[in-house]
N, C-alpha and C positions, 0 to 999 in steps of 0.2 A: 195422309189421312190416318187417323187413329181408329183402329178397329175395336169393336167391343170384344172382350174375351168371353168365349163360350164357357158356360158354367157346367160343372159336374151334373150329369143326368141327361145331357143332350146326346142324342144318338151319334152325331158326327164324331164325338170323341172315342167311339167304339169301332169306327170303320178303319179298315186297313187302307192307307192312302194309295192312290193310283200314281204310277210313274208319269212324269211330264217330259215334254221335249223342249228344246231351246226356243221354239216358237209359241210357247204357252202365252196366252194373251196378257200383255202388260206385265211381264215377269219382272223387269227391272223396277217398275213402280211398285209392284207387290212387295218385293224384297225391301225396298226403301220404307214402305209403309209398315212392314213387319218390324223393322228396326225401330221406327218411331213409336210403334205400339208397345214393344218390349220395354223401351226406355221409359216411356210414360208410365208404364205399369210397374216399373222398378224390378223387372225380371232379369234373369241371366240367360234365358233361352225362350224361344217361342216356336211352336210347331204350327204348320198351316191348319190342322184340324182345330186348333184353339181359336182361329179366326173364321171358322166355318168353311174351310176348304179341305176336302178329303184328298189331299195330294201329298206326295213324298218330298216335302220341303220343310226344313227347319233352319233356324239361325241360332247362334249362341254368341255371348260375350262373357266369357269366363274370366276376363281380366279383373272384373270387380271382386272376384273370390280370392284374389291373392293380395298379400301385403307387400309393401316395398321391402326389398331385400330377400324375398322368397326365391328359391331356386328356379321355380317356374313363374311365368308371367301371365299365363292365360292366353286366350285366343278369341278374336272376333272373326266369325266365319259364317259362310252360307253353305248348307249341305243340301244338294239336290239328288234325289234317287239313291240315297245311301244304302249300303249293305254292310253289316258287321261281318267281317271275315273271321275274326278270332277275338276271344276274351281270355285274358291271362292275368297272372299275378294274384296277389292276396285278395280275398273277398273281404270288404270292410264296410262298416256301417257309417252312415252319415244322415243327419236329420234333414230330410228333403221337404220341400213345399212345392206348391204349384199354383200358378195364376188362376187356373180353372177350379181349384179347390182351396179358396182362401181361408185362412185361419186354422188350417190343419197342417201340422208338421210332424213327421214320424221318421224313425230310423229305417233306412232302406239299405239292404246289403247289395253291393255291386262289385264287379271285378275292378281291380286297380288299373288295368291296362286294356285297351281295345285296339284292334286294327280295323280300319274302315276304308271302304272304297266308295267314292262319291264324286259328284260333279260340283264345281263352284258356280258362282253367278254367271261366269262366262262360258259355262259348259265345258270347262277344262277338267279332264278326269284326273283324280288323285287316288293314291293308295297310301295311307299314312297311319302311323301309330300315335295314340294319344294316351296320356296317363294322368293320374291324380284327379283334381277337381274338374279339369277339362273333360277327361274321359267320363266322369260321372254326369256332367251336364249333357254331354252327347248321348249317353245311354238313356237318360231321362227323356230327352226330346225324341230320340229314336223310338222309344216306347210309344209316344204319341202317334207317330205315323204307322205304328203297328196296331193301333186301337187299344193300347194298354195305358193304365194310369199308375202312378206310384203306389196308390193304395192297394193295387192288385198284388204287390210284393209282400204285403203284410200277412201275418198269420191270421187264420179265420177268426179266432177269438178277438183279436185287435180290431179287425174289420167290423165285426158285429158291434163292438163297443162304440165305433165311430158312425154307425148307421144313422142315428138321429141327427148328428151334425151334417152328414152328407145329404140327408133328405132336406134339411133346412137350406143348404146351399142351392140345391136344385129348385127350391121354391122361391129363391131370391131373398131369403131371410139371412142376410149377411151384410156386413158393412165393409166396403172397400173404397179406395180413393181412385179407382179407375173404372172405365165403362165396362159393363158386363151384359151378356145376353143370357137369359135364363130359359130353360125348357118350357114349353107351353103346357 
């Protein structure tokens, strides 16, 4: 099933996600549907709040962000109840976008490396370090389960300049090629 992407302005995007257990209803199907939704929307990550579920679950496929011959190859992974343990390395800017905020891309500064504790789709616990674009995608999706959006990382002046565009998105005045759900 392809879920509609929740648009900027919906309160679910501002909720801190709740932890889930391995017996969360239809978890395997939910994860499969999230991957289908992400791929249909041409995203590289998708967090549960973006499909109207305020839980601590997100998926990524950062393989699309790497070119053949790159040192890193990216990762396709499920993250359940993740916790960032450490952020290290150089802080660097990259132009980010978000399926919930279509048409807006802005430079966001994030750490080069992160150490994360999480459960995979089989509820096997992992503690791993990630770097580069994979770390960035994880940090972006992690923000979603913390009730944050990439525009929250912008300087106040830049956010105020985007206010009109953000209001249009929340009203459904936006053109996308995937299903979206707009605030009422």
